[in-house]
C-alpha positions in Angstrom: 103.5 86.3 76.4 107.3 86.3 77.5 107.5 82.9 77.9 105.9 80.0 75.9 104.3 76.8 77.5 107.4 74.9 77.4 109.9 77.5 78.1 112.2 76.3 80.7 112.2 79.0 83.8 114.1 79.1 86.8 111.7 78.7 90.0 114.2 80.7 92.0 117.0 82.6 91.2 119.9 85.1 92.8 117.4 87.9 92.7 114.8 86.1 94.9 118.0 85.0 97.4 118.9 88.8 97.9 115.4 89.8 98.2 115.2 87.3 101.1 118.0 88.5 102.5 116.8 91.8 102.5 113.7 90.8 104.2 115.9 89.0 106.6 118.0 92.1 107.2 114.8 94.1 107.8 113.4 91.7 110.3 116.7 91.7 112.3 116.5 95.7 112.4 119.3 96.1 110.1 118.1 98.4 107.4 120.5 101.3 107.0 123.8 99.2 107.6 126.1 100.3 104.4 126.9 97.0 103.0 124.3 94.2 104.8 121.3 96.3 105.4 117.8 95.9 103.6 118.5 99.4 101.7 122.0 98.5 100.5 121.0 95.0 99.2 117.8 96.9 97.5 120.1 99.3 96.0 122.7 96.8 94.7 119.9 94.9 92.9 118.5 98.4 91.5 122.1 99.7 90.6 122.7 96.9 88.0 120.9 95.1 85.3 119.1 91.8 86.5 118.4 88.9 84.1 115.9 86.3 84.6 115.6 84.1 81.6 115.5 86.3 78.7 114.2 89.5 80.6 116.8 92.0 81.6 115.8 94.9 83.9 117.1 98.4 83.3 119.6 100.1 85.9 117.5 102.1 88.3 118.0 105.0 90.7 118.9 104.5 94.2 116.0 104.1 96.7 116.0 106.6 100.0 115.2 105.5 103.4 111.5 106.5 103.8 112.0 107.1 107.5 109.4 104.7 109.3 109.1 101.3 109.5 105.7 101.1 108.0 107.1 102.8 104.9 110.0 100.6 105.0 107.9 97.5 104.6 105.8 99.3 101.9 109.2 100.0 99.9 110.6 96.5 100.4 107.2 94.6 99.4 106.0 96.9 96.4 
């Protein structure tokens, strides 16, 4: 286990906020805008290491637009 029973853990964090922004952008039809679209938000998160507590993610490759709304939903929520 990465946390003990009494390890303090954030309930929400900046990563969660950015994912909510990405979903809101998608819902408003803003998937591909260069700086504020869903794809840009997801790629900004993937493009730098993210830390939650003591766990840090690696930098990941950028995502590409899968082309259809159903594939975009799958990409956002996988």
